[in-house]
N, C-alpha and C positions, 0 to 999 in steps of 0.2 A: 736526566735532568740537566737543564741548562746551567752553565757555570755560575751565572749571576744569581739564579734562584737558589742554587746549592750553597753559595757563600752567605746569602741572606738567611737561609734556614740554619746554617751552622752558627751564625751570630745569634739568632733567636734561641737556639738550644744552649749556647754558651751563656747568654744573659739569664736564662731560666736557672741554670746551675748556680751562677754567681748570686743572683737575687735571693734564691732559696738559702744559700749558705751564709751570705753576709748581710742580707737585707738590702732593700732598694737604696735607702739613704746612705748606707755605708759602702755601696758599690760604686765603682767608677767605670768610665768608658775604657780606661786602660786595663782594669781587671777583666772586663768582658773580652777585650781584644786578646789579652794573654790567654784566657781560657779557650778562645777560638783559634789560637795560634795565628793571629792576624795583627795588623797594625791598628792603632787608634784612628788613623786617618781613614782606613777602610771602613771602620764602623760608622764614621761620620758620612762616608759616601752613601751608605745604605740607609742610615737613620739620621735625621737632623739633630736629635738630642736623645738623652736617656729616657725621657718620658715617652717619646715615640716608640722606642725600643720596648719599654715596659708594656705599652698598649699592644704592640705586635706579639709579644710573648703571650699576653692574655688572649688575644684573638686566636693564636695557634692552639692554645690549650682548649678553648671552647670548641674550635673546629674538630680537634681530635676527639674530644668527649662526645660531641653530637654524632660524629661519624660512627663511633663505636656503638652508640645506642640506637641510631637510626636503622641499623641492620637488624635489630632485635624486635622491630615493631610488629612483625607478623604474629609471633607467639610471645605473649607476655610471660615473664618468669613468675614463679610463685613468690609469695611474700617472703618465705624463708630464703629462697635463692637471691632475691633482691637484697635482703638484709645482709646475707653472707658476702655478697659482692661489695656492698658499700663498706662493711666492716673490714674487708680485706685491704681496702685502700689505705687505711691507717696503719696496717702492719706491713703490707707488701710495697706500698709506694707512699711513705710518709711525706715525701717532698711535695706530693700533690696537695696535701693539707697545709704544709708549711707555706706553699705559694698562696693558697686560699686565704690564710690568715694575714699574710703580708699585704695582699691586695685589699682585704677588708680594712686593715689598719690605715693604709694609705688613702683609701676612699673616704674614710670618716674624717680625715684631716685635710682633705682637698678643698681649698678655698675657691678654685675655679670650676669645680663640678665635673670635670672629665672623668676622673677616677671614681667619684661618687656614682656617676651614671653607670660605670662598668660594674660596680658592686651591686647596684640595683638590678642590672640585667642578669648577673650571675645568680642572685637570689631568686629572681622571678623565673628564670629558666629552670632552676632547681625545683621550685614549687610546682611549676607546670609539668615537668617530667614525672613528678610523683602524683600530682592530682588527677591528671587525665586518665591514667589506668584505674585509679581508685573511684572515680566518679560513678561508674555503674554499681559498684559495691556499696557505696555510701548513699547514692540516690539523689545527691544534691551537689551542684558545682561549687557553691560557696563553702559548704561544709567539707568537701573534698580538698579545697584549697586551704582551708584552715587546718585540717589534719596534715596536709603536706607541709605547711609551715612549721608545725610542731615536730614532725619527723625530721625535717631539715635541721632544726635547732638541736635535736637529739644527736643526729649524725655528726654535726660539727662539734658539739660539746663533748661527745664521747671520744672523738678523735683527738681533740685537744688534751683531754685527760690522759689518753694513752701516750701522746707525744711527750708530755712533761713528766709522766710518772710511769716508769717501766713496770712497776708492781701492780698497776691498775688492771683489774680483771675485766677487760673489754668483752670477753666471751660471755661471761655471766650477765653483763649489762645488756648485751644484745639478745640473749635468751629472754630476759625479763621484758625487754622492749617488744619482742615478737609476741610474747604472751599477752601483753597489754593491747597490742594492735589487734590480735586475733579475737580477744574478748570484746573490744570495741566493735569490730566488724561483725561479729556474731550477734551482737545486740541490735545492729542496724538491720540484719536480715529478719530477726524475729519480731 
């Protein structure tokens, strides 16, 4: 990997860690530079400001997420496997959800619309990734999209509860969610 690309990637990774830990508004270019073991001037060489760095972090996360799931398009996982994988994010990689909530919060407060557009894209991509495989089972694209939006709200809400309450029984909640989805899908078949 070229040195310039490597340094840029290192800054994006450092910014992700700092934004997740301190929040975007409480983070500084100096914090990010320190995390990356670089100077603030070098951060400004690669990114004109903190917002550009934030958008680069979001782009990197989206690319990594899509690359992971694009490889699985040949054989769709079962409902249970899908739910287990999504549930595991909140326990195995809680920073993924912390980042998600940070970008949601910023997008809702964005007066210029750049971050709001990012949040819209994140949510649309999430709905699409869930609705396309469900469409044949549900039989209707609009209904599959509606079900996907409900599932996405469940995933985000359950992860939030787990992040803020270590006693929250996410396993039982996902078992109930799976039962509800299976019941709904069985009614669509019959």
